[in-house]
N, C-alpha and C positions, 0 to 999 in steps of 0.2 A: 596365257597370252592369246590362245585361240578364241577365247570368249570375248575378247575386246572387239568392239564394233569397228566397222570399216572407217567411220569418221574419226574414231579415236586413234586408229592406226595411222591415219593420214595427218594426225596432229590437230584435228578439229574436234570440238565437243559435239556429242550426239545430243540434240535438243531433248529427246526423251530422257536420257540419263541426267541431264541438267535439271529438268523438271522434277524427276524422282528424288534427286539429291536435295532439292529445295524443300520438297514435301517432308522428307525424313528430318531435315534440319528444323523445319517449323514444328513438326510433331514432337521432336525432342525438346525444343525450347518451351513449347506449350506444356509438356509433361513436367518439366522441371519447375516452371512457374506455378503450375497447378498444385504439385506436391508441396512446394514451399508455402503456398497460401494455406494449405490444409495441414501444415506441420503440427500445429497444436492439437488438432483433432486426432492425428495419427499418434502423437505422443500420449494423449489421454487414453486411447485404446491400448497402447502398449503398456502403460502403467496399470490399467485394469487387468490386462492379461497376466502381467508379472505378479500382481498381488494375489490373483487366484491360483497361481502355481506355488506360492509359498506355503510352507507348513502352517497349519492352523495354530495360532497362539492359544495359550490356555484360557479357557472361558469363552472362546468365540466359536460359534457353530459355522458350518459351511455356508448356510444361508446368510448368516450374519456377515461373513467375509464377502459374499457376493454383493449384498446391499452396501457394505462399506466401500467396496471398489467402485460401485455405481455412483456413490456419493462423491468420491474423490474425482472420478472422471467428470461428473457433472460440474464440480467446483472448478476444475481446470477450464472447462468450456465456458462457464459463467464469466471467468476472469478474462480469457483470451478471445472469446467469441469467434472461433474459426468457422462456425456454421451459425445460421440464424438461431437465436435463443429458443423460439418455439420448436425448432427441430430437436433441441436438447430435451424439451418436454416430451416429445414423441418417443425419443429413445428411452427415456425413463419408463414410459408406459410399456414399450416393447420389452425392455429388460425385465420388468416384473412378470410379464406373461411368459417370455421365452426362457429366461434364466432361473427365475424363482418358481416357475410353473404354477403361477396363480391364475385362477380362472379369470378370463377377460371381463366378465360381468362384475366380479368382485373388485377388480382394479378400477373399472368405470365408476363404481359407487364411491370409492375413495377420492376420485377426482372432483366430485361435486359435494360440497357441504355449505353450510350457511356462510362460512368465511369467504369462500369463492364467490358465492352469490353477492355478498357484500362488496367485494372488489369489483365485480362486474357492474353492479348497480351504481357504485360510486363513479366509475369511469363514464357511465352513461349520463349521470347527473352533471359531471364535469363538462361534457360536450354541450349539454343544454344550457348551463350557466354561461359559458364562454360565448355562446351564440347570441346572447343579449347585448354584447358590445357596450359595456358600461365603464370601460377603462378611463376615459377622459372625465366622466362624472365622478369616478372614485378619486382621481387625482385632484379634482377641484374640491371635493369634500375634505380631503386630507389637508390641503394648504389652507382652507378656510378654518380648520380646527387648530392647525399648528402655527400659522403665521408664515412668514417668508424666509426666516433664518434657516440656513442649510441643515444645521444640526437638528433642529426641531422637525423639519420635513423628513429627514432620514429616520428619525425615531417614529414619526407618524406612519411612514411607509412600512417599517418593521412591524408596528402594532397592527396595521391594516392587513398586511400579508399574513401575519401570525393568526389573527382572529379568523380570517377566511380559511387558511390552511388547516386550522383545527378541525374543520368540518368537511371540506371538499377535496382534500389532497393537495400536497405541496406542488406537484407538477402542474395542476390546473391553475393554482394561484400564481405561480411563476409565469405561466403563459398569459394570464389576465393582467398581471401587474407590470410585466416587461414593457408594454407600450407606455405605461404611466412613467416609468423611470426614463425611458428614451425620450418621451415628450418633454420632460423637464430639462434633460440634457441638451437636446437640439434647440429648444426655445431659448436656452442660455447662450449657446454659441454653435455656429455651423462647422467650426473647425475642431475635430476630435482631439487634436493636440493641445488645445486651449482648455479642455475640460477633462483631461485624463483622470485626475484624482476625484473630481466631482462625480464622474461616471462610475468610478469604482465604489465610492461610498453609497451612491444611490442604488446601484445594481446589487451589491452585496447586501444591502438592507432588505432587498426583496428576497434573495436566495436564502440568507441566513434566518430572516424573520420567518419564512415559510418552513425551513428545516427544523428550527427549534420548536415550532408550533405543531409539527407533525406528530410529536409525542403526546400531545394533549388529550386526544380523544381516539377511540378506535377507528373513526373515519378519517383520521389524519394521515394514514398511510397503510398500505397493504401489510407491512410488517406487523402492525398492531393487530390486525384481524387474524394474521397467521398465528401469532402467539396466543390470542384468545382461543383459537381453534385447538391448538396443542394442549392448553390447560384442560379443556373439556375432554379431549380425546384421551389424554393420558391419565387423568386423575378423577374425573367425575363419574360417580356411580349412582344411578337413580334410586337404588335401594338403600343407600347410605346417606342420611341427612348431613353428616359431617363433611361430605365432599361438595356440598353446595357452594362452599367458598371459592371453588375453582370455576364457577360460572361467573365470569367477570362481566358485569353489565356495563352499559355505556357510562352511567353516572359513576360507578365505582372506579372505572379506569380514570375518569376525569379527576376524581378525588385524589388518586395517587399521583397523576402526572401533570395536571394543569398548573399547580403552583410553581413547578419547576420552569415551565414555559414563561410564566409571568416574571419570575425572578431574572430570567436571562434576557428579557427584552432591553432593559437599559444597558446591559453589558455588551450587547451587540453593537449599539451605537458607540459606546465608549471605546471598544477595541478597534472599530473601523476608523474612528477619527485619530486614534493613536498610531495606526498603521499608514493611513493615507491623509494627506493634508489638502483638502479641497481648495481649488483656485478661487472659488466664490463662496463667501460666507453668507450671502443673501441672494435669494433668487427672485427678487421683485420683478425684474424684467421678464422672466419666464412666466411668472404668475399672471401678469397683465395679459400676455398673449393667450395663455390657457383659458382665462376667463372669457375672452372674446370667442374662442372656439366653442366653449360649452354653451355660451349664450346663443350661438348660431344654430345649435342642435335643437333648441326649443325645450319645452317641458317634457318630463317623462310621460310616456304613453301608457295606455291601459295594460298592454301586454307586459310592460316592464314591471308593473305592480303585481300582476298575476304571477309572474315568474318569482318575484321576491316572496310572495305569499306561499307559493308551493314549496319553495326551498325551506322556509321556516317551519312549515307543517311537517316536512320530512325530518327536520332537526328535532322537532318536538316528539315525533314518533320514535326516533332513536333513543331519546331521553326517557320517555314514559312507557313505551310499549315493546322495547327490544327484548325484554325478558320473556314476554309471552309469544311474540311473533318471530323474533330473531332479527338481528340487524340487517341481514341480507334481504329478507322479505321486505322490510321497510324501504331499503335502498331501491329495490326493483319497483316497488309501489310508487316511489317518488319519481323515478325515471319514466314510468308509464304515464303518470299524471301529466308530465310535460308533453309527452307525445299526444295524449288525448286532447289536451288543451290547444294543440296546434302551435306550441311555442318552439318546437323543434321537429324536424322531419326525420323519418327513419333513415333516409339517405345520409343525413348529417351524422346520426348515431353510428351508422354502419361504417362511414368513412373516418369518423373521429375516434372511435373506440379501438384501441389496440387489442384485438381479440387474441393475438399471440401471447400477450401478457397474462390474460385470464387463464389460458391453457398452461402457461409456464408455472404460475403460482399453484394451480390445481395439481400439476404433476409433482412439484416440489413438496407440497403437503403430503401427497400420496407416498412419496419416497420416505418422508419423515415418519409416517405411520409404520412403514415396514422397518425402518431403523429401530423403532421401539419394539415391534412384534418379534423380530429375530434376535433381539438382545444386543445388536451392534451398538446402539446408543449407550447402553449401560457399560459395555466393554470399553468404549472410547472414554466415557466419563471416568471410569475407575483408573484407566491408564493415565489420563491427564492429571487426576488428583495425586497419583503416585509421583508424577514429575514435580508437582507443586509442593509435596510434603517436605522435602529437605529444606525449603526456604520458608516453611511455615505458612504457605499461602493456600493450603488445602481446606481452609474453613474460615468462617467469619469474614472480617473486613478484607483480609488478604485474598480470599477467594472472590469476593465481590470485585475488587480492583482487577484481579487477573481476568475475570470474565469480561469486564468492561474493556480492558486493553485489547483482548483477543477480538471482541466484536468490532471495536473501532478499526483495528487493522484490516479485518476482513471486509467491512462495509465500505472502506475506501478503495477496494479493488473490485467490487461487484455491487450490484444494486442492493439497497438495504433490505428489500423484501426477500431477495435470494439469500442474503446473509442470515436473516432470521430463520428462513426455511431450512438452511443447512445446519445452523448451530443450535436451533431450538431443541430438537430431541436430545442432543448431547448435553447441553447445559441443564435441562430439566432433570435428566437422569443423574447428572453430577450433583444437583441439589439434594436428591433423595439419598444418594450414597454418602454425601458429606453431612447429612442431617440438617441441611439448611432448608429454608422455606422456598419451595418451587415458585411461589408467587413473587418473592423478592428477586430471586435469580432471573425469573422470566422477565420481570420489569426492567432489570438492569440490562438484559440482553436487548430487549425491544427499544429501550431508550438510547442505549449506546449505538445502536444501528443508525441513529439519526446524526451521529457525529462525523458524517462524511464530508467534512469541510475542506479537506486537503487536496482533493483531485476534482477535475472537471467531470469525470464519469461516476463519482461516488453517489450523487443524488441527481434526480431529474431537474431539480431547481437550479443547481449549479450548471448543469449542461445547458439549460435554456438561457440563462443570463450570459454565459460564455459565448453562445451563438450570436449575441448582439454585435460582436466584433470589438467591443470597447475594452475587454479584459484579456490578460495574458495568463498562461498556465502558472507562471511563477507568482502571480498575485494570490492565487489560492493557497499556495504554500506559505506565503508571507503572513497572511492573516489567519489561515486555517488552523495552524498549530495552537495559536492563542485561544481560538474559539474552542478547540477540542479540550484543552487543559481546563478552561473555565467551566465548560459544560460537565466534564467528568467530576470536578470537585463539587459542583452543585448537586449532581445526582447522588454521589456517595454520601454527602451530608444528609440528603433526603432519606436515603436508605437507612442511615444510622440513627437519625433523630426523629424524622417525621413519620415514616412508614410504620414503625412499631406501634404508634398510637392508633393506627387503622386496624389493628388486630391481626397481623400476619406473623 
């Protein structure tokens, strides 16, 4: 009691004590909020710590356990995002150096390969293409080709989104095509409630058209480039001519995957119109307004034609010269050409490219390489096959379906590139252990990672169209499961009937 201040003894509060109490209260509240916000980061660290304290399972080395725990922690952070994803990439790099005691120069070399250069170059090209602002012209070309009926326009949007997304990435196409869809919606009615279903079919035509096309070429998505890199890293031996089949060229990838994209195009429109009933079956009113806006823009200028020419030259380079130069080199060359021609400024590239994504994919691939080198990937593959064995799904069609379902589940909870980066080493080793073709299993994984139809965060294209404000999260569930089932059936039929004719 002697320590109480005179003011307190007199029944009044000491201002200093009151201020101190407030500081303590604020600090306590801040600490609780901060720790709650970082709970998944702390949970991931705890899971990794516990895993490394467990006795080593048979067949798994200590280094393999460390890499496996790093992969589990990274997966938790990919899904929950308690810290910026590029920070996860930096932690992966630090973990290899500090926990696995790998020389930092060796880790740095695994961060950069042709696949990462390809991702970087594709993102730079995407910025350059969007900079040309051709959205209204694209919309006008679509309606001129399809007519004014809503169903035909939606199919035309899916085809256009798909053809573009085959070569420049679905997130870029979604960003380019979103103004096209919104333009047609707003020109039809200013009241969103009057065009609720119309907006759904138009915007999902963009998102799903881009998503199904992302499987068609290596440049359709980072996940494809990651799988191409894994095939080369895991199986290609320059001294063994037999392993050249694991050097998957741009054209060879298209031969495997592009027919599936084309088959799915009419199915997208069919499923959308089964799920949503558009309020307007004809968009003549919107088309008249669109034509007036395009006319006011005037004819295409010289810079527009130069941009189109450079893009097609890059595409031709991917098709005819990727075997010699590498897809990444050609992507960088194309982006540099846009800069040299003055069609895009470096400031635009610098602000438009998500450099953290490049770092993230580089780190994920690097971790995948260590999964292979330490034997962790093989141990997980063997364990997964043992689980599938009692139900007869450890080989053949059953294994294909299991890998597809696993990838579909994972890709709806994290980005498709991250899903392939995490699952790639495991499924490729699984293919070897099961005596299956690593090319078929790899394609099933890469293609299934595009089936992120059910959630807003599953794919950038879905996130972008959701940001328009016209869609609800429940819309994705309502139509997404139908798309996932249809896409899976088409892919498994291709694996069973079509791919064997390609010599795998």
